[in-house]
N, CA, C and O atoms as a GROMACS GRO file, in nm:
protein
  328
    1UNK      N    1   7.190  25.552  16.547
    1UNK     CA    2   7.255  25.621  16.717
    1UNK      C    3   7.301  25.529  16.825
    1UNK      O    4   7.414  25.519  16.874
    2UNK      N    5   7.145  25.439  16.865
    2UNK     CA    6   7.132  25.326  16.906
    2UNK      C    7   7.238  25.225  16.886
    2UNK      O    8   7.272  25.162  16.987
    3UNK      N    9   7.291  25.202  16.784
    3UNK     CA   10   7.389  25.079  16.715
    3UNK      C   11   7.497  25.138  16.736
    3UNK      O   12   7.586  25.058  16.706
    4UNK      N   13   7.540  25.233  16.772
    4UNK     CA   14   7.695  25.260  16.792
    4UNK      C   15   7.710  25.264  16.925
    4UNK      O   16   7.818  25.219  16.963
    5UNK      N   17   7.617  25.312  17.032
    5UNK     CA   18   7.550  25.296  17.157
    5UNK      C   19   7.598  25.172  17.214
    5UNK      O   20   7.690  25.149  17.293
    6UNK      N   21   7.494  25.080  17.138
    6UNK     CA   22   7.556  24.911  17.147
    6UNK      C   23   7.688  24.889  17.125
    6UNK      O   24   7.752  24.837  17.216
    7UNK      N   25   7.740  24.916  17.028
    7UNK     CA   26   7.884  24.880  17.013
    7UNK      C   27   7.944  24.920  17.082
    7UNK      O   28   8.023  24.842  17.135
    8UNK      N   29   7.947  25.088  17.131
    8UNK     CA   30   7.997  25.151  17.259
    8UNK      C   31   8.035  24.968  17.354
    8UNK      O   32   8.129  24.898  17.390
    9UNK      N   33   7.922  24.970  17.353
    9UNK     CA   34   7.884  24.883  17.490
    9UNK      C   35   7.947  24.745  17.511
    9UNK      O   36   7.988  24.677  17.604
   10UNK      N   37   7.934  24.737  17.378
   10UNK     CA   38   7.967  24.571  17.383
   10UNK      C   39   8.149  24.596  17.396
   10UNK      O   40   8.207  24.506  17.458
   11UNK      N   41   8.238  24.712  17.340
   11UNK     CA   42   8.337  24.714  17.336
   11UNK      C   43   8.411  24.760  17.487
   11UNK      O   44   8.533  24.769  17.497
   12UNK      N   45   8.337  24.781  17.575
   12UNK     CA   46   8.330  24.848  17.688
   12UNK      C   47   8.347  24.707  17.789
   12UNK      O   48   8.436  24.703  17.874
   13UNK      N   49   8.253  24.596  17.767
   13UNK     CA   50   8.211  24.502  17.784
   13UNK      C   51   8.365  24.397  17.760
   13UNK      O   52   8.433  24.340  17.845
   14UNK      N   53   8.378  24.404  17.626
   14UNK     CA   54   8.521  24.339  17.620
   14UNK      C   55   8.610  24.357  17.714
   14UNK      O   56   8.661  24.281  17.797
   15UNK      N   57   8.626  24.509  17.681
   15UNK     CA   58   8.724  24.593  17.769
   15UNK      C   59   8.766  24.531  17.920
   15UNK      O   60   8.865  24.482  17.974
   16UNK      N   61   8.636  24.562  17.953
   16UNK     CA   62   8.612  24.530  18.122
   16UNK      C   63   8.640  24.416  18.137
   16UNK      O   64   8.694  24.399  18.246
   17UNK      N   65   8.625  24.296  18.060
   17UNK     CA   66   8.660  24.142  18.076
   17UNK      C   67   8.785  24.127  18.076
   17UNK      O   68   8.836  24.057  18.164
   18UNK      N   69   8.892  24.210  17.943
   18UNK     CA   70   9.033  24.136  17.910
   18UNK      C   71   9.082  24.186  18.072
   18UNK      O   72   9.149  24.114  18.146
   19UNK      N   73   9.028  24.335  18.108
   19UNK     CA   74   9.122  24.357  18.224
   19UNK      C   75   9.077  24.284  18.379
   19UNK      O   76   9.138  24.274  18.485
   20UNK      N   77   8.956  24.245  18.340
   20UNK     CA   78   8.895  24.158  18.480
   20UNK      C   79   8.999  24.013  18.499
   20UNK      O   80   9.034  23.963  18.606
   21UNK      N   81   9.047  23.950  18.312
   21UNK     CA   82   9.140  23.829  18.300
   21UNK      C   83   9.271  23.880  18.347
   21UNK      O   84   9.337  23.808  18.422
   22UNK      N   85   9.311  23.988  18.314
   22UNK     CA   86   9.448  23.997  18.363
   22UNK      C   87   9.461  24.038  18.471
   22UNK      O   88   9.578  24.062  18.504
   23UNK      N   89   9.353  24.066  18.573
   23UNK     CA   90   9.348  24.112  18.695
   23UNK      C   91   9.327  23.958  18.747
   23UNK      O   92   9.346  23.957  18.869
   24UNK      N   93   9.308  23.879  18.717
   24UNK     CA   94   9.266  23.746  18.754
   24UNK      C   95   9.408  23.681  18.802
   24UNK      O   96   9.447  23.663  18.917
   25UNK      N   97   9.494  23.642  18.637
   25UNK     CA   98   9.604  23.623  18.609
   25UNK      C   99   9.753  23.701  18.702
   25UNK      O  100   9.864  23.652  18.718
   26UNK      N  101   9.716  23.795  18.737
   26UNK     CA  102   9.793  23.890  18.857
   26UNK      C  103   9.774  23.838  18.970
   26UNK      O  104   9.862  23.854  19.055
   27UNK      N  105   9.694  23.787  18.992
   27UNK     CA  106   9.610  23.750  19.210
   27UNK      C  107   9.677  23.637  19.142
   27UNK      O  108   9.799  23.636  19.159
   28UNK      N  109   9.634  23.550  19.076
   28UNK     CA  110   9.711  23.404  19.045
   28UNK      C  111   9.883  23.414  19.044
   28UNK      O  112   9.946  23.327  19.105
   29UNK      N  113   9.941  23.502  18.987
   29UNK     CA  114  10.086  23.489  18.990
   29UNK      C  115  10.093  23.559  19.121
   29UNK      O  116  10.186  23.494  19.169
   30UNK      N  117  10.060  23.653  19.220
   30UNK     CA  118  10.098  23.702  19.327
   30UNK      C  119  10.120  23.637  19.401
   30UNK      O  120  10.220  23.642  19.471
   31UNK      N  121   9.998  23.522  19.411
   31UNK     CA  122   9.976  23.438  19.506
   31UNK      C  123  10.081  23.326  19.480
   31UNK      O  124  10.161  23.307  19.572
   32UNK      N  125  10.089  23.272  19.404
   32UNK     CA  126  10.244  23.131  19.364
   32UNK      C  127  10.375  23.200  19.387
   32UNK      O  128  10.472  23.127  19.408
   33UNK      N  129  10.397  23.367  19.386
   33UNK     CA  130  10.519  23.459  19.409
   33UNK      C  131  10.540  23.432  19.604
   33UNK      O  132  10.644  23.404  19.664
   34UNK      N  133  10.390  23.458  19.663
   34UNK     CA  134  10.433  23.484  19.796
   34UNK      C  135  10.400  23.350  19.888
   34UNK      O  136  10.398  23.348  20.011
   35UNK      N  137  10.375  23.244  19.801
   35UNK     CA  138  10.366  23.113  19.825
   35UNK      C  139  10.529  23.051  19.882
   35UNK      O  140  10.590  23.020  19.984
   36UNK      N  141  10.541  23.062  19.748
   36UNK     CA  142  10.683  23.081  19.693
   36UNK      C  143  10.788  23.104  19.775
   36UNK      O  144  10.878  23.028  19.812
   37UNK      N  145  10.751  23.281  19.813
   37UNK     CA  146  10.910  23.347  19.968
   37UNK      C  147  10.849  23.247  20.100
   37UNK      O  148  10.922  23.191  20.182
   38UNK      N  149  10.710  23.242  20.098
   38UNK     CA  150  10.696  23.164  20.236
   38UNK      C  151  10.781  23.101  20.262
   38UNK      O  152  10.861  23.112  20.354
   39UNK      N  153  10.768  22.987  20.140
   39UNK     CA  154  10.837  22.871  20.143
   39UNK      C  155  10.964  22.860  20.158
   39UNK      O  156  11.009  22.771  20.230
   40UNK      N  157  11.046  22.950  20.092
   40UNK     CA  158  11.174  23.046  20.095
   40UNK      C  159  11.240  23.054  20.261
   40UNK      O  160  11.343  22.996  20.295
   41UNK      N  161  11.180  23.113  20.325
   41UNK     CA  162  11.157  23.179  20.413
   41UNK      C  163  11.187  23.087  20.531
   41UNK      O  164  11.280  23.101  20.610
   42UNK      N  165  11.085  22.982  20.531
   42UNK     CA  166  11.080  22.864  20.651
   42UNK      C  167  11.185  22.786  20.566
   42UNK      O  168  11.246  22.704  20.635
   43UNK      N  169  11.211  22.790  20.472
   43UNK     CA  170  11.349  22.691  20.435
   43UNK      C  171  11.495  22.722  20.525
   43UNK      O  172  11.565  22.654  20.600
   44UNK      N  173  11.498  22.847  20.480
   44UNK     CA  174  11.583  22.936  20.537
   44UNK      C  175  11.584  22.922  20.722
   44UNK      O  176  11.678  22.893  20.796
   45UNK      N  177  11.516  22.937  20.738
   45UNK     CA  178  11.465  22.938  20.910
   45UNK      C  179  11.508  22.836  20.986
   45UNK      O  180  11.554  22.846  21.100
   46UNK      N  181  11.478  22.664  20.874
   46UNK     CA  182  11.503  22.559  20.923
   46UNK      C  183  11.653  22.519  20.920
   46UNK      O  184  11.715  22.466  21.013
   47UNK      N  185  11.714  22.559  20.771
   47UNK     CA  186  11.836  22.572  20.775
   47UNK      C  187  11.934  22.655  20.868
   47UNK      O  188  12.050  22.616  20.863
   48UNK      N  189  11.906  22.770  20.957
   48UNK     CA  190  11.955  22.886  21.005
   48UNK      C  191  11.950  22.779  21.172
   48UNK      O  192  12.051  22.768  21.241
   49UNK      N  193  11.844  22.726  21.201
   49UNK     CA  194  11.829  22.619  21.310
   49UNK      C  195  11.936  22.504  21.340
   49UNK      O  196  12.021  22.494  21.429
   50UNK      N  197  11.908  22.437  21.253
   50UNK     CA  198  11.997  22.376  21.188
   50UNK      C  199  12.152  22.347  21.221
   50UNK      O  200  12.208  22.254  21.280
   51UNK      N  201  12.216  22.511  21.136
   51UNK     CA  202  12.323  22.533  21.180
   51UNK      C  203  12.325  22.566  21.329
   51UNK      O  204  12.404  22.525  21.413
   52UNK      N  205  12.247  22.630  21.340
   52UNK     CA  206  12.286  22.708  21.490
   52UNK      C  207  12.326  22.591  21.608
   52UNK      O  208  12.391  22.599  21.713
   53UNK      N  209  12.267  22.499  21.551
   53UNK     CA  210  12.243  22.401  21.662
   53UNK      C  211  12.371  22.312  21.639
   53UNK      O  212  12.423  22.244  21.728
   54UNK      N  213  12.400  22.317  21.550
   54UNK     CA  214  12.530  22.198  21.489
   54UNK      C  215  12.648  22.312  21.562
   54UNK      O  216  12.746  22.258  21.612
   55UNK      N  217  12.642  22.442  21.568
   55UNK     CA  218  12.745  22.533  21.625
   55UNK      C  219  12.745  22.578  21.727
   55UNK      O  220  12.823  22.669  21.752
   56UNK      N  221  12.654  22.530  21.823
   56UNK     CA  222  12.606  22.475  21.974
   56UNK      C  223  12.674  22.341  21.967
   56UNK      O  224  12.786  22.354  22.016
   57UNK      N  225  12.655  22.238  21.934
   57UNK     CA  226  12.707  22.108  21.957
   57UNK      C  227  12.851  22.091  21.927
   57UNK      O  228  12.922  22.014  21.992
   58UNK      N  229  12.899  22.170  21.817
   58UNK     CA  230  13.021  22.160  21.827
   58UNK      C  231  13.101  22.265  21.926
   58UNK      O  232  13.221  22.237  21.932
   59UNK      N  233  13.071  22.357  21.991
   59UNK     CA  234  13.094  22.429  22.067
   59UNK      C  235  13.128  22.363  22.229
   59UNK      O  236  13.222  22.385  22.305
   60UNK      N  237  13.006  22.274  22.241
   60UNK     CA  238  12.953  22.225  22.368
   60UNK      C  239  13.114  22.131  22.327
   60UNK      O  240  13.212  22.172  22.389
   61UNK      N  241  13.139  22.006  22.222
   61UNK     CA  242  13.252  21.928  22.201
   61UNK      C  243  13.369  21.959  22.277
   61UNK      O  244  13.429  21.902  22.369
   62UNK      N  245  13.391  22.112  22.184
   62UNK     CA  246  13.495  22.141  22.190
   62UNK      C  247  13.551  22.150  22.388
   62UNK      O  248  13.650  22.111  22.448
   63UNK      N  249  13.411  22.232  22.432
   63UNK     CA  250  13.493  22.267  22.550
   63UNK      C  251  13.472  22.144  22.640
   63UNK      O  252  13.537  22.129  22.743
   64UNK      N  253  13.385  22.061  22.600
   64UNK     CA  254  13.407  21.907  22.709
   64UNK      C  255  13.596  21.845  22.670
   64UNK      O  256  13.655  21.778  22.754
   65UNK      N  257  13.641  21.871  22.578
   65UNK     CA  258  13.773  21.845  22.552
   65UNK      C  259  13.873  21.879  22.609
   65UNK      O  260  13.972  21.815  22.643
   66UNK      N  261  13.829  22.053  22.626
   66UNK     CA  262  13.941  22.165  22.672
   66UNK      C  263  13.931  22.131  22.841
   66UNK      O  264  14.020  22.164  22.919
   67UNK      N  265  13.805  22.060  22.882
   67UNK     CA  266  13.756  22.056  23.001
   67UNK      C  267  13.881  21.893  23.028
   67UNK      O  268  13.960  21.882  23.122
   68UNK      N  269  13.868  21.829  22.959
   68UNK     CA  270  13.937  21.706  22.972
   68UNK      C  271  14.074  21.734  22.974
   68UNK      O  272  14.132  21.672  23.063
   69UNK      N  273  14.163  21.825  22.890
   69UNK     CA  274  14.266  21.830  22.851
   69UNK      C  275  14.317  21.882  22.988
   69UNK      O  276  14.411  21.838  23.054
   70UNK      N  277  14.220  22.006  23.024
   70UNK     CA  278  14.330  22.075  23.172
   70UNK      C  279  14.238  21.966  23.269
   70UNK      O  280  14.347  21.909  23.273
   71UNK      N  281  14.163  21.898  23.335
   71UNK     CA  282  14.206  21.763  23.403
   71UNK      C  283  14.317  21.705  23.362
   71UNK      O  284  14.427  21.722  23.415
   72UNK      N  285  14.290  21.621  23.250
   72UNK     CA  286  14.440  21.561  23.207
   72UNK      C  287  14.602  21.595  23.283
   72UNK      O  288  14.684  21.525  23.340
   73UNK      N  289  14.592  21.760  23.243
   73UNK     CA  290  14.715  21.832  23.243
   73UNK      C  291  14.743  21.854  23.446
   73UNK      O  292  14.846  21.852  23.514
   74UNK      N  293  14.627  21.868  23.475
   74UNK     CA  294  14.568  21.864  23.643
   74UNK      C  295  14.644  21.732  23.719
   74UNK      O  296  14.710  21.735  23.823
   75UNK      N  297  14.613  21.617  23.633
   75UNK     CA  298  14.621  21.522  23.703
   75UNK      C  299  14.791  21.453  23.669
   75UNK      O  300  14.850  21.376  23.744
   76UNK      N  301  14.841  21.505  23.539
   76UNK     CA  302  14.975  21.513  23.540
   76UNK      C  303  15.072  21.602  23.666
   76UNK      O  304  15.168  21.570  23.736
   77UNK      N  305  14.982  21.741  23.646
   77UNK     CA  306  15.105  21.792  23.750
   77UNK      C  307  15.080  21.742  23.886
   77UNK      O  308  15.187  21.734  23.946
   78UNK      N  309  14.974  21.701  23.964
   78UNK     CA  310  14.987  21.649  24.062
   78UNK      C  311  15.048  21.509  24.093
   78UNK      O  312  15.064  21.463  24.206
   79UNK      N  313  15.086  21.438  23.957
   79UNK     CA  314  15.161  21.312  24.010
   79UNK      C  315  15.288  21.366  23.994
   79UNK      O  316  15.363  21.351  24.091
   80UNK      N  317  15.337  21.434  23.886
   80UNK     CA  318  15.497  21.466  23.883
   80UNK      C  319  15.544  21.588  23.999
   80UNK      O  320  15.663  21.614  24.015
   81UNK      N  321  15.426  21.666  24.082
   81UNK     CA  322  15.492  21.724  24.252
   81UNK      C  323  15.476  21.658  24.298
   81UNK      O  324  15.464  21.698  24.414
   82UNK      N  325  15.453  21.496  24.290
   82UNK     CA  326  15.411  21.394  24.453
   82UNK      C  327  15.490  21.346  24.418
   82UNK      O  328  15.535  21.249  24.478
   0.00000   0.00000   0.00000
């Protein structure tokens, strides 16, 4: 009877070790996925900042062009009127 209990205890310990190994592997994979997710979020944030900056620069250049055209038009209109 004692030998059966010892075998059961050894089996339980092996099962517990297997579960612990599985949980360790899961933790490692979750950590890797989480760090990759953080890296992707940071990459997307940086890309969106650059895109926003480029859009603002393009809008500013467009406004400067429009203002230059308006100034040229006003100068031409004054010159022709005079």
